N, C-alpha and C positions, 0 to 999 in steps of 0.2 A: 495860843494860835498857832501865831506860826511856831512856837518849838512844836508842838507835839503834831504837828504837820513835820518838819526837820526830823523827828525823833521814829516819827511811822515807815518816812521815805529811806532813812539810813538802813533798820531792822529791816527793811522791807529791800531790799541792796543784797543786803545779806543776808536772804532765805533767798532769792532767786539764784546767784552765787553759787550757796549750798547745791542747788535741783540740778542746774546746771554742770558741775562736779559730779552727780553722779551718774552723769550721761540720757540719754534720748529712752529713757523710759516707762510705764504703766507704774501705778500702785503697786498692782498684782503681783508686778515682775522685778519688785526690788527685794535684795540680798535681805535677812538680817538685820547687816552691821549699816544698810540704807536706808531701813525702813525706822530704826533706831535714828539713827539723826532728823529723820525726816519730822522725826516727831520728839525728839528734842529740841528741835531747833525752835519748833512754832512753842510749846512752850515756854519757850530761854526769851521769844518776842515778847509774846503776848505781856511780861509783864510790867515790862517800861513804859509798852502803847499806853496801859493801862492804867500807870502810873505814876504822873511828872517826878511823885517825891524819892524815886530811886534811879541815882544818876544812868547816864545813856551807856557807861563804858560797862555799867554790871550785866548786862544786856548781850553788848558788843563780845565782851573778851570771853563769856565762854561760847560764844554760840562759830569766834573764829579760831577761839582752842578746838571745840568739835572738828569744823574743819582739817584743824590741820592734822588728826587723831584719823580722819577720816578716811587724807593722802597717805598718811604712815604705811594706815595697813590695809592700802589700796597697794603700794609699792609692795609691802612686807606680802600678802597674798598670789604677788606671780612669781616671785621668786620663794616660795612655802609650801610646797601641799599640803603635809599636814599644818598648815595656820591657816587654810585654805581651807581644809577640810571642815578643820576645829570652827571656824568662823562663819563657816557657809552651810558646809552638810557636803550631804553628798546624796545623788538624784536613788531614786527607788523605783527598781522593780516592783508591779505591783500586778501587771496581768503578763504570764509565760503560758502561749502558745495556747491561750484561748484558756485559760483555765485561772482562773483569783489567786491570789497570794495570800488567804486570806494571815496571818502572819504575820508577812510585812503591811498590811495594808491595815490591822491595828498598830503599829508600831510607829509609821504614820499619820495616826488617829485620825485616817479618813474615811469616811461609813461608806454601804456601796451603792447608796444612793449619790450622794456626792462625786463617784465617781463615772457612775451615769452621766452622769449632769454633764461632765468634763468631757468624756466618750459624743453626746447628743450634742453636744456646741461641735460638734470636728467632723458631723455626718455622723458618726456610728452608735448603730442600737443593738447591734448584736455581735456579743463575747466573743462569741466564737469565731466569730474574724479575725482577732485582732493577736495577731502572734504577740507583740510587745507592747506596753501601758507602763510609761515613766512615769513617775513621779518627781517633776524638774524640782531642783533645789531653790526655783520663785514662785513657786508649788503650782508649776499652772503641768496637766497632766499632757506628755508625745505619745501617739500614735504609731505603728506599726502595722501596719494592714499584710495578711497573707500573699504573696506575690498573686495570686488566683483571685485577691478579690481590690489589686490596687487599679484604682484605670488605666485603658490605658494607650501608652504617649504616640503621637503621631506617627513618631520613629517605628515606631514596635507596629503599627500600622503599612508602614512602608509608604504614608504619606509626607511629598515635601511642600511646609510652609513658610509662608513669605513672616521676617524674623519685619515686628513693626517697628520696634527702635522706641527710646526713650519719648518720648514727648515732653515738650520744654515751654513752658508758659513764656507765650508772647506778649498778654493783654489779661490784667488779671482785676476787675474790677472797675476798669477806664485807663488801668495806670499802666503801658510801654513801658518792656522790662529791654533799653535795646542791644545787652549785651545779649543774651537770648534770640533775640532777631540778629543779632552777630554770628555770633555762633551755628546756627540756622543757614548760614548765607547768602541771607535777604538782605530786605532795605528796606524803609521806608514808602517807596513805590511800590514795589510790593502787597504791604502794611495796607498800601489806599485803592489797590487796586482789586484785593481779597477784600474789604469789608466796603465795597462796591457792590462785588459781587454776591455780598449776603445782604444787603440792601439797605444795609447799613450808613449815614452821612457822618457820623463824629464816632470821634474814639469812645467817648463818654458813656455811647452809651450799651458798650460791648461790656457782658459781665466776665466770657472765658473765653480766651484763643489760646489751643498748642497748636506745634505743628511738631511732626516726630520725626525721624534721623529718614523719612521716606518721603515726608511731603506733604503725608499725610496731614489733614488739618483739620481740629476740632471746633465748630462755634458755638457758645452761646449766647441769645441778645440779654438784657439787662430787664426783667420783667414791667412791667405800661408800656415797654417798647417799640410791641407789637408792632 
């Protein structure tokens, strides 16, 4: 049992390292090389986890090799445009000035229904309002609307808005973030007063408390403590 735990733990750590090397991406945003790496690592790790007759190194060595290859390819693709295009492909314009480019859509093997679904997820239902729709190398569709169809910004309307700033988490599920408290120029005395103002006696009752750059506070009490 202890051997099974150790083997699983080692392989699990290797897969986590591999996922971390690929960056903070969702599955749908992975490049082809990254998706292949994720699939191969999971398969290679599954075999020595299930079959204790296979030496652990038979799983570790291929995974480490794949990670090294991925790192080398990552550096090479940064330096070589041709290699980058070969491995990752290039974005494809599938809608231009409201017109669906059927030939390009066929090359990408995307159906009109799939395109309309991607556009609806961005709140777009009328193709004629789309100046460009681009199928990115990650498989996502980026849509650029005509300027008269884009939402007006406060600057265009002549409205001056106050910048809210970035909120920092001060308390998360009853746990204090002292570094964030200091970054906002606050101290524990301020926190105690704020908790009293919110009707809270103990920090353990707080689910979330954030403070932005303007001093704005967001407070949420844990369920059952109201």
